[in-house]
C-alpha positions in Angstrom: 15.6 103.2 183.7 15.3 103.8 180.0 16.9 106.9 178.5 13.7 108.8 177.9 13.3 112.3 176.3 14.2 115.1 178.7 10.7 116.5 178.9 9.3 113.1 180.2 12.2 112.2 182.4 11.7 112.3 186.2 14.5 111.8 188.7 14.5 110.9 192.3 16.2 113.5 194.6 17.7 111.9 197.7 17.8 115.1 199.6 18.4 115.5 203.3 17.6 112.7 205.7 15.6 114.7 208.3 13.5 113.0 211.0 10.0 114.2 211.6 11.0 115.8 214.9 13.9 117.8 213.4 12.1 118.8 210.1 10.4 121.8 211.6 13.5 123.3 213.3 15.5 122.6 210.1 12.9 124.3 208.0 12.6 127.4 210.2 16.4 127.7 210.5 17.0 127.4 206.8 14.1 129.8 206.0 15.5 132.4 208.4 18.9 132.1 206.9 17.5 132.5 203.4 15.5 135.6 204.4 18.6 137.1 206.0 20.6 136.4 202.8 17.9 138.1 200.6 17.5 141.1 202.9 21.2 141.8 203.4 22.4 141.2 199.8 19.5 143.0 198.1 19.8 145.8 200.6 23.5 146.2 199.8 22.8 146.5 196.1 19.9 148.9 196.7 22.1 151.0 199.0 24.9 151.3 196.5 22.4 152.1 193.8 20.7 154.9 195.8 23.9 156.5 197.2 25.7 158.5 194.5 28.8 158.8 196.7 29.1 155.0 196.4 29.1 155.0 192.6 32.8 154.3 192.6 34.5 151.4 190.8 35.1 149.4 194.0 31.4 149.5 195.0 30.1 149.0 191.5 32.2 145.9 191.2 31.1 144.8 194.6 27.4 144.8 193.4 28.3 141.6 191.4 28.9 139.7 194.6 25.5 140.1 196.3 23.8 139.5 193.0 25.7 136.2 192.7 25.0 135.4 196.3 21.3 135.8 195.8 21.5 133.5 192.8 23.5 130.9 194.7 21.1 130.8 197.6 17.9 130.9 195.5 19.2 128.1 193.3 19.0 125.5 196.1 17.3 126.8 199.3 13.6 127.1 198.1 13.9 123.5 196.7 15.3 122.1 199.9 12.6 123.9 201.9 10.0 122.4 199.6 11.5 118.8 200.1 12.0 118.8 203.8 8.5 117.7 204.6 8.3 115.3 201.7 9.2 111.6 202.4 12.6 110.6 201.2 11.4 108.2 198.5 8.9 110.8 197.0 11.2 113.7 196.2 10.9 113.8 192.4 12.3 116.4 190.1 11.9 116.9 186.3 15.1 116.3 184.4 15.0 119.8 182.7 14.4 121.4 186.1 17.3 119.5 187.5 19.6 120.6 184.7 18.5 124.2 185.2 19.3 124.0 188.9 22.7 122.5 188.1 23.4 125.3 185.7 22.6 128.0 188.3 24.6 126.1 191.0 27.8 126.1 188.8 27.2 129.7 187.6 27.2 130.7 191.3 30.4 128.7 192.1 32.4 129.9 189.1 31.2 133.5 189.3 32.3 133.6 193.0 35.9 133.1 191.9 35.7 135.4 188.8 34.1 138.3 190.7 36.6 138.2 193.5 39.4 138.2 190.9 38.2 141.4 189.3 37.7 142.9 192.8 41.3 142.0 193.6 42.4 143.7 190.4 40.6 146.9 191.5 42.3 146.9 194.8 45.7 146.3 193.1 45.3 149.4 190.9 44.0 151.5 193.7 46.9 150.8 196.0 49.8 150.0 193.7 49.0 152.6 191.0 46.8 155.3 192.8 47.8 158.2 190.4 46.4 156.3 187.4 43.4 154.7 189.2 40.8 157.2 187.9 42.1 156.8 184.3 42.2 153.0 184.5 39.1 152.2 186.5 36.6 154.1 184.4 32.9 153.2 184.1 33.7 151.4 180.9 36.4 149.3 182.6 34.0 148.4 185.4 31.4 147.2 182.9 34.0 145.4 180.8 35.4 143.6 183.9 31.9 142.6 185.0 31.0 141.4 181.5 34.2 139.3 181.3 33.6 137.7 184.7 30.0 136.7 183.9 30.7 135.9 180.2 33.6 133.6 181.0 31.4 131.9 183.6 28.5 131.3 181.3 30.8 130.0 178.5 32.7 127.5 180.7 29.7 126.2 182.6 27.7 125.8 179.4 30.5 123.5 178.0 30.7 121.7 181.3 27.0 120.8 181.4 26.8 120.3 177.6 29.3 117.5 177.8 27.4 115.9 180.7 24.0 116.2 178.9 25.5 114.5 175.9 25.8 111.3 178.0 22.9 108.8 178.1 21.8 108.0 181.6 20.6 104.7 183.1 20.2 105.7 186.7 17.4 107.9 188.2 18.6 108.9 191.7 20.4 112.2 192.5 22.6 111.4 195.5 22.5 115.0 196.7 20.1 117.6 198.3 20.1 119.4 194.9 21.2 118.9 191.3 24.7 119.7 190.2 27.1 118.4 187.5 28.7 115.6 189.6 25.2 114.3 190.5 24.1 114.3 186.8 27.4 112.8 185.9 26.8 109.8 188.1 23.6 109.0 186.3 25.5 107.8 183.2 26.6 104.2 182.6 28.8 104.9 179.5 32.3 106.2 179.2 32.7 109.6 180.7 36.3 110.2 179.9 35.9 113.4 177.9 33.5 115.0 180.3 35.7 113.9 183.3 38.8 115.4 181.8 37.1 118.7 181.0 35.5 118.9 184.4 38.8 118.2 186.2 40.7 120.7 184.0 38.0 123.3 184.4 38.1 123.0 188.2 41.9 123.0 188.4 42.3 126.0 186.0 39.7 128.0 187.9 41.3 127.3 191.3 44.8 128.0 190.0 43.8 131.3 188.3 41.7 132.4 191.3 44.2 131.5 194.0 47.2 132.5 191.9 45.9 135.9 190.9 44.6 136.8 194.4 47.9 135.7 196.0 50.1 137.6 193.5 47.9 140.7 193.8 48.1 140.8 197.6 51.8 140.1 197.6 52.2 143.2 195.4 49.9 145.2 197.7 51.9 144.0 200.8 55.2 145.1 199.2 53.8 148.6 198.4 52.4 149.0 202.0 55.8 147.9 203.5 57.6 150.5 201.4 55.1 153.3 202.0 55.5 155.5 205.1 52.0 156.8 205.1 50.3 155.0 208.0 46.8 156.3 207.3 46.8 155.1 203.7 48.4 151.8 204.7 45.7 151.3 207.4 42.9 152.0 204.9 44.5 149.7 202.3 44.9 146.8 204.8 41.3 147.3 206.0 39.8 147.0 202.5 42.1 144.1 201.6 41.3 142.3 204.8 37.6 142.5 204.0 38.2 141.1 200.5 40.5 138.4 201.7 38.0 137.3 204.4 35.3 136.9 201.8 37.6 135.1 199.5 38.8 132.6 202.2 35.3 131.8 203.3 34.3 131.0 199.7 37.5 128.9 199.0 37.3 126.9 202.2 33.6 126.1 201.9 34.1 125.4 198.2 37.0 123.1 198.6 35.3 121.2 201.5 32.4 120.6 199.1 34.7 119.3 196.4 36.6 117.0 198.7 33.5 115.6 200.4 32.1 114.6 196.9 34.9 112.0 196.8 33.8 110.1 200.0 30.5 108.2 199.6 30.7 106.9 203.2 30.1 110.3 204.6 27.2 111.3 202.4 25.3 113.3 205.0 28.4 115.4 205.8 28.9 115.9 202.0 25.3 117.1 201.7 25.8 119.5 204.6 29.0 120.8 203.0 27.2 121.4 199.7 24.5 123.4 201.3 26.9 125.4 203.4 28.7 126.5 200.3 25.5 128.1 199.1 24.4 129.7 202.3 27.5 130.5 204.4 29.3 132.9 202.0 26.0 134.6 200.9 25.0 135.1 204.6 28.4 136.5 205.6 29.6 138.5 202.6 27.1 141.4 202.8 27.6 141.5 206.6 31.4 141.6 206.3 31.4 144.4 203.7 28.7 146.3 205.6 30.6 146.2 208.9 34.2 146.4 207.6 33.8 149.0 204.9 33.6 152.5 206.5 31.7 154.2 203.7 29.0 151.5 203.5 28.7 151.3 207.3 28.3 155.1 207.5 25.6 155.1 204.9 23.7 152.3 206.7 23.9 154.2 210.0 22.8 157.5 208.4 19.8 155.9 206.7 18.8 154.1 209.9 19.1 157.4 211.9 17.0 159.3 209.4 14.2 156.8 209.6 14.3 156.8 213.4 14.1 160.7 213.5 11.3 160.7 211.0 
């Protein structure tokens, strides 16, 4: 296909290979999951916003996570739902729309790491330096950490996609259920050395910084807990840290599975499933994990539910 201008260019989205019999169950299941993601994550942000007692650094930083989860699910699920009932050879997408979707997809993936890094920093200060926590984790610090997490994400992802968009493309099929940088990358027939090097470096640096900072943070927290003789404080510290680590591990495992599956063309359907799970599994579980494991949030949910029942 000729390299046309972006506005006129139309790509073919391979999407999921769903039989006519399984299309309705797949649609209903994915729709229910998406509704659950929206209700739980938006509900968590609204709860924190309405409850003044939750206007603490830990919960204000937490708000970044459900916002990002809503972005990640919304970036792909509505499009997949739209395409389920369309025949495989007729799922067309405009190039600009595809690029915008890819941008949102990588914003979600990168922000997931950066947000959990700043949340780990908050737990480190709270447990390892509790006497200075209030002076360090001010409202200004919370806004600065959030701005750094999102700002670094937008900057790095913009360069990533900018390099890919600078390549001419001679293919028209996206071998994925949605658009992302690797899929756009594979449309090109020219040398992709610079974009490949940046993409690989970007991924490695992000993973090393994320896993390294979280590992070091929790090693420090573990050392402090082992030295402390206050069982109540240790129990609370371990509970909040276990919640954070659970969310982090779900994100890392699903993300790494998606990355590794991109390398194997023979298992394309499993790769597509892994890509979708990365965008629906963490968003579906994160709000539930924090809602059930965090005592303060759990109490506020129960109190509001009880108030509505009595009314």
